[in-house]
C-alpha positions as CSV (number, residue, x, y, z in Angstrom):
1,M,0.0,0.0,0.0
2,P,1.4,3.4,-0.9
3,E,2.0,5.9,1.9
4,R,-1.2,7.7,2.8
5,T,-1.3,11.5,2.8
6,I,-3.8,14.2,3.9
7,F,-6.5,15.0,1.3
8,E,-6.7,18.7,0.6
9,G,-8.8,18.9,-2.6
10,T,-12.4,19.6,-3.1
11,W,-15.1,17.2,-2.0
12,A,-16.0,16.6,-5.7
13,D,-12.4,15.4,-6.3
14,A,-12.6,13.0,-3.3
15,Q,-15.8,11.3,-4.6
16,N,-13.9,9.1,-7.1
17,T,-14.5,5.7,-5.4
18,D,-11.6,3.4,-5.5
19,E,-12.6,0.1,-7.0
20,S,-10.4,-1.8,-4.5
21,V,-12.6,-0.8,-1.6
22,V,-15.1,-3.6,-1.0
23,C,-17.6,-3.8,1.8
24,E,-18.2,-7.1,3.4
25,R,-20.4,-6.1,6.4
26,I,-22.8,-3.2,7.1
27,D,-21.0,-2.3,10.3
28,Q,-17.6,-2.0,8.5
29,F,-15.3,1.1,8.2
30,L,-12.4,1.0,5.7
31,L,-9.3,3.0,5.3
32,H,-9.1,5.2,2.2
33,P,-6.2,3.7,0.2
34,R,-4.5,7.1,-0.4
35,F,-5.7,9.7,2.2
36,A,-5.4,9.3,5.9
37,N,-8.2,11.8,6.7
38,L,-10.8,10.0,4.5
39,F,-12.5,6.7,5.1
40,Y,-15.4,4.6,3.9
41,G,-18.4,3.4,5.8
42,C,-20.5,0.6,4.4
43,A,-24.1,1.1,3.6
44,Y,-26.9,-0.7,1.8
45,A,-26.8,-0.1,-2.0
46,N,-30.3,-1.4,-2.6
47,N,-33.2,-3.5,-1.2
48,E,-31.4,-6.8,-2.0
49,G,-28.8,-6.2,0.7
50,D,-25.9,-5.3,-1.6
51,L,-23.3,-3.1,0.1
52,K,-21.5,-0.1,-1.2
53,P,-18.7,2.1,0.3
54,V,-19.7,5.6,1.2
55,L,-16.8,8.1,1.4
56,M,-16.6,10.1,4.7
57,P,-14.2,12.8,5.9
58,C,-12.6,13.2,9.3
59,P,-12.8,16.6,10.9
60,A,-9.9,19.0,10.2
61,G,-6.7,17.9,11.9
62,L,-7.8,14.3,12.5
63,V,-7.1,11.0,10.6
64,F,-9.0,7.8,10.5
65,N,-7.8,5.2,13.1
66,P,-8.7,1.6,11.9
67,E,-8.1,0.2,15.4
68,T,-10.8,2.3,17.0
69,N,-12.9,3.0,13.8
70,K,-12.9,6.7,14.7
71,C,-11.1,9.8,13.6
72,D,-8.2,10.5,15.9
73,W,-5.3,13.0,16.3
74,W,-2.5,12.6,13.7
């Protein structure tokens, strides 16, 4: 995995979903493959129970911590 950096672009730029991000459970949170301050939460994509990743930002100055599934200090 390449080193993750802080995303500083526009939200529209961040919306490009990475195809390598795959949800397996509804209660799952996933690291963004490139940006430490973005992460994915898993949500239902339709009524059949298919899942999709939903991009989410951490508040300014925080990064996503996969051990706690929360945004944390850098």
